[in-house]
Residue frames relative to the residue before (quaternion, step in Angstrom):
aa qw qx qy qz dx dy dz
X 1.0000 0.0000 0.0000 0.0000 0.00 0.00 0.00
X 0.5611 -0.6106 0.4306 0.3563 3.61 -1.05 0.61
X 0.6185 -0.5488 0.4248 0.3686 3.69 -1.10 0.48
X 0.6294 0.5678 -0.3356 0.4109 3.58 1.10 -0.73
X 0.6504 0.5278 -0.3180 0.4442 3.57 1.22 -0.34
X 0.5713 0.5731 -0.3922 0.4375 3.63 1.23 -0.21
X 0.4088 -0.7489 0.4852 0.1913 3.42 -0.95 1.13
X 0.6537 -0.5149 0.3491 0.4308 3.65 -1.17 0.54
X 0.8237 0.2645 -0.2510 0.4343 3.52 -1.20 0.80
X 0.5661 0.5781 -0.3784 0.4495 3.49 1.38 -0.02
X 0.3506 -0.7105 0.5813 0.1852 3.60 -1.33 0.60
X 0.0281 0.8013 -0.5976 0.0040 3.45 -1.08 0.66
X 0.4056 -0.6730 0.5604 0.2619 3.64 -1.34 0.40
X 0.3852 -0.6901 0.5610 0.2462 3.60 -0.89 0.99
X 0.2249 -0.7857 0.5704 0.0823 3.50 -0.82 1.06
X 0.7783 -0.1639 0.1921 0.5749 3.61 0.80 -1.09
X 0.2338 -0.7087 0.6455 0.1628 3.45 -1.34 0.40
X 0.2755 -0.7706 0.5731 0.0424 3.41 -0.82 1.42
X 0.5223 0.5969 -0.4372 0.4239 3.51 0.15 1.40
X 0.6717 -0.4990 0.3737 0.4003 3.55 -1.31 -0.02
X 0.7290 -0.4348 0.3083 0.4295 3.48 -1.27 0.00
X 0.6005 0.5622 -0.3522 0.4464 3.59 1.05 -0.55
X 0.6766 0.4638 -0.3030 0.4851 3.55 0.78 -1.03
X 0.6500 0.5225 -0.3133 0.4543 3.69 0.85 -0.92
X 0.6683 0.4704 -0.3070 0.4877 3.59 0.89 -0.79
X 0.6318 0.5038 -0.3406 0.4806 3.71 0.83 -0.75
X 0.7075 0.4209 -0.2965 0.4841 3.62 0.70 -0.85
X 0.5900 0.5672 -0.3719 0.4380 3.61 0.97 -0.63
X 0.6625 0.5455 -0.2513 0.4476 3.53 1.02 -1.03
X 0.6873 0.4456 -0.2518 0.5154 3.55 1.38 -0.40
X 0.5645 -0.6249 0.3129 0.4392 3.47 1.42 0.11
X 0.5426 0.6142 -0.4203 0.3895 3.63 1.24 0.35
X 0.1907 0.7580 -0.5872 0.2104 3.48 -0.11 1.44
X 0.6592 -0.5096 0.3725 0.4087 3.52 -1.27 0.64
X 0.7401 0.3686 -0.3005 0.4754 3.39 -1.06 0.98
X 0.6239 0.5807 -0.3389 0.3985 3.55 1.13 -0.50
X 0.3484 -0.6868 0.5997 0.2173 3.64 -1.06 0.91
X 0.0133 -0.7575 0.6521 -0.0293 3.39 -1.26 0.96
X 0.2440 -0.7420 0.6060 0.1506 3.50 -1.35 0.42
X 0.3845 -0.7167 0.5394 0.2180 3.61 -0.83 0.95
X 0.1658 -0.8019 0.5660 0.0953 3.53 -0.58 1.19
X 0.7778 0.0694 -0.0011 0.6246 3.64 1.03 -0.84
X 0.2202 0.7287 -0.6354 0.1295 3.44 -1.12 1.10
X 0.0575 0.8744 -0.4799 0.0441 3.51 0.40 1.19
X 0.6180 -0.5786 0.3200 0.4253 3.44 1.30 0.16
X 0.7747 0.0781 -0.0605 0.6246 3.47 1.34 -0.10
X 0.7472 0.3729 -0.2968 0.4632 3.54 -1.10 0.61
X 0.7593 -0.3789 0.1981 0.4906 3.69 -1.04 -0.33
X 0.3787 -0.7182 0.5529 0.1873 3.37 -1.33 0.52
X 0.0806 -0.8414 0.5309 0.0614 3.71 -0.42 0.93
X 0.0137 -0.7675 0.6409 -0.0058 3.69 -0.83 0.90
X 0.3273 -0.6904 0.6203 0.1773 3.43 -1.46 0.52
X 0.1132 0.7762 -0.6141 0.0868 3.59 -0.79 1.10
X 0.8697 0.0153 -0.0516 0.4907 3.37 -0.96 1.20
X 0.7215 -0.4281 0.2676 0.4739 3.59 1.05 0.65
X 0.7307 0.3619 -0.2931 0.4993 3.67 1.16 0.08
X 0.3891 -0.7108 0.5382 0.2318 3.49 -1.17 0.61
X 0.1188 -0.7943 0.5955 -0.0174 3.50 -0.82 1.05
X 0.2077 -0.7626 0.6067 0.0842 3.56 -0.98 1.04
X 0.0885 0.7861 -0.6111 0.0272 3.57 -0.71 0.92
X 0.5799 -0.5674 0.4396 0.3854 3.52 -1.31 0.26
X 0.6317 -0.5518 0.4054 0.3635 3.51 -1.41 0.51
X 0.6149 0.5780 -0.3730 0.3855 3.54 1.11 -0.48
X 0.6286 0.5529 -0.2555 0.4836 3.38 1.30 -0.95
X 0.6460 0.5427 -0.2798 0.4582 3.52 1.10 -1.06
X 0.6482 0.5155 -0.3326 0.4510 3.59 1.05 -0.74
X 0.6633 0.5025 -0.2869 0.4746 3.65 1.14 -0.49
X 0.5875 0.5210 -0.3686 0.4975 3.74 1.24 -0.08
X 0.1485 -0.7469 0.6420 0.0888 3.56 -0.83 1.09
X 0.0750 -0.7873 0.6091 -0.0598 3.37 -1.14 1.09
X 0.1876 -0.7576 0.6044 0.1598 3.65 -1.38 0.24
């Protein structure tokens, strides 16, 4: 399921990134790699998407979040 479907406060495991090399590289630089556990901090249905990864908060756009597959 896409990361955008995860509710605030829930945890998920990143399984894959559906995008090109540039998107995968940008997300990898932020610590978003397959197998990483993340927690959704903010998902209001519009605006920025905030996740916590390894003790850091990361803000990504909804378009990017929709390309991240989690379970």
